[in-house]
N, C-alpha and C positions, 0 to 999 in steps of 0.2 A: 495422590496428593496427601501430604502429611497433615496431622491434626491441626497444627498451628496455622498452616496455610489455609485450611478450610475455614477456620475461625476468622482469620484476617479477611478472607474473601467475603464471607457472610456479613462481616462488619461493614465492609465497603458497600455491599448491596444495600444493607439496612440504612446506611447513612445518606443514601441518594434519595432525594425527594423531588417529585415532578408534579407540576401543576396539571390540571385537567387538559388544558390546551397543549401542553408539552407532551403528555401521554398520547394524545390524538395524533400529534405530528410524528412521534416516534413510530407508531404503529403503521404510518403511511409511507415510511421511508423506502420501502421496497417497490413502490409503485412508480412507474414511468410518468403517469399523469400528475402525481404530486410534484415531481421535479420539473416537469415541463411548465406547470402552472407557476411554480415558484420562480423559475428563471425568466419566464415571460413577464412576471410582475416586477422583478428586480432589474431586468434588462442588463445594462452595462455594469451594474454594481458587482464587485468582487467580494465574495464572502469566503473566509478561510476557516474551515473547521480545524480545530486543534492547532491554530497558529499558522502563520504564513512563512515565507522564505526567511524572514528575519529571525524566526524561532527555530526552525529545523533545517534551514538551508546549509548551515555550516557542517552539520552532521551528515547530511546527504552528500555533500561534496567530499567529505572524508571517506565515506563508503565507496564512492566512485574512484577516488584516488587509490584506495586499497585494492580495488579490482585491477586498476591499471598497474599497480606495483607487482601484483602476482604475474602479470603478463610480461614484465620486464626481463624475465629470464629466457623468454622466447625470442629468437632472433628474427626480426622483421626488417632488417636493414635500416634505412633511414625513414621509413614510413611511420607516420603518427598512427596510433591505435584509434580505431573507431569504437566509441562506447555508445551502445544502443539502449535507450531507456523506454520502459513501458509504464505509463500511468494508468492504473486499472479503473479509475473513476475520477476524471479530471474536474467535472463540474465547472465552476467558475474560478478555480484556484489558479493563482499565479506562481505556485511553487516551481513547476517544471519549466514554464517559459522564462522565469527569472533565472533559474539554474542555467539554461541554455545561454542566455545573454551574458551571465556573469562568469561562467566557467572559462578558465584560461589555463591551459596546461600544454607545455611544449611536447608532451608525449602522447596526447590524445585529444580528440574532438568529439562533441556530443551531437547525437540526433535523438529525437524522441517521438514515440507514438502515444498519443493521449486518447483514451477511449472513454465513452460514456453511453449509457442507454438513452439518455436524454438528447434528442436531436436538436432541441432548443439550445442546450448548453454547448454542444460542439459547434453549432452555427455561430453563436455569440463569440466563442473563443477564436474561431476562424476570422471573424470580423475584427477582433482586437489584435490579432497577431498575423496579419496578412504577410508582413515581411518575413517572419520565421517560416511560414507555410510555403511561400513562393520560393524561398531559398532551399527548401527541402530539409530544413533542420527540425521542423515540427509537422507531424501529420495528425489529423484528427479523424477518428473513425467512430461511427455509431455501432457500438457493440455492448451486449449485455454480458457481464462477467459470469453470470450463471449459465450462459449458453456456451457451446464449444468455441474456444478462442480461435479466430481465423489466421493463426500464425504458425509457421513451421516450427518444429521442435528445436530447442536451443537457439532461439533467434534474438534473445535480449540478454544484456549484461546485468541490468538492474531493473527490478520491478518496484514501483512506488505505489503504496496504498496509504492514503491519508483520509481515514474515516469511511472508506467504502465498505469494508467488512462490518464496521459498526452499524452502518445504515441497514445492511442486509440482515444482520442478526436481530436488530430491533424490530424490523418489519416482518420478516418471514417466521421468526420464532415467537412473535407476538409477546415479547417480554418488554416491560418498561424499565426493568432493571437487569443488570447483568447477573446471570446465574450459571451454575455448573450443571449441565445436563447433556444427555445423549443427543438431543435435537441440535443444540449449539455446535457440538463437535462434528456432527454429520454435515452441517452447513459449511463450517470452516474447512472440513476435509474436501468437500466438493470443489471449493475455490482454490485451495492451496495445492491440491494435486495438479490442477491446470497450470498454476504458476510454476510448479516444479518442472513441468514439461517444457515450458518456453524459456526458462532461465538456463543460460550456458553454464557448463562446469566452471567453478570459481566465481560465479556471479552471486547476486544477492537480492533478497527481498527487503526493502526498507519500508517499515510499517509504523505509522503514527496513529495513536489512539489514546483514549483516556482510561482504558482498562489497565489496571496495575498488574504486575507479574503474578501476584497471588491468584489472579483470575485467568489470565491468558497464557501464561508460560507453560502450564501443564498440557494444554491442548496443543500448543506449538511443538513441544517436545514429543508428544504422542504421535503427531503427524510427521514432523520432519526428522525426528530422531528415533522413531519406532519404539518409544518407551510406553509401557502400559497399554499397548494397542493389540498385541498378539498378532500383528501383521508384519509381513516382510516388506514394508514400504516406508521410506525409500530404502533401496538396497544399501546405500552408503549414507550415514547420518549427516545432516546439516549441523552447523554450529549456530546456536541461538543465544543472543545476549539482549539485555534490556538496559535502557538509560532514561532517567527522568529529565524532562525539559520544562521550562516555565515561561508563561506569558502573563506577567503581572501576578495575580493571586491564583491563576489556574495552573494545574500540574498535568502534564501529558507524558506519554511514554513512547519512546522510540525502540522498536524491536528490529534488530539487525540479524537477519537469517542468512547465513553464508552457505552456499552450495559447495560441496567438496570439488576440488580440481581433479582432473584425470591426469595421472602421472604415467607417461609413456616410458 
């Protein structure tokens, strides 16, 4: 990371102030018990970390259409393409269910698997979206993203992460502010290497966070593009880009990480 970026990242960290209660919450975000208690208390209420479908849905749809466009050169006759989505920490978010309901493309149709380690969250989502689940368009699975994902290699076109990695980093690394260290990179690498395994060639990781590029981009480049890591992983670099989005006075960041296609 260049000197200017380090200064900007440290300024970002220094300007973040958390109350005692907020610090306690952040340090508990990696615990299943914390989320089960929270979802049991809030029940049917939907809470959107880093904005909902109205904030990032348009960009997510654009990412999916880009994946579809890459497939257009392959001749599948008159069949519509099946786009498979994996949400790696759905919680109570309506982002993916709203995407399924709203997506309309003559060249493709969507199905999604939404996972969370909180069985309370997945059960509530099932109750709210019985129609999508019974139609086979949405599947809900109790899975901890830090464990081995129970999916075959290259089984999803787009993976969605809206705040899940942030919760993991705050909890497991025991930081109440974002910082640049080996511990953070190791935790990110553990999750992102699993994502690399389940994403199909030409697919994407769509990540929404409040970490600015001065903080997160170097780690993403190190893992997905093999920069500054000294490791031959991945063998073919991904393309990583960032865009700011806004919800009132709040600024969030969307990272679009594109896995290279296989050219035969």
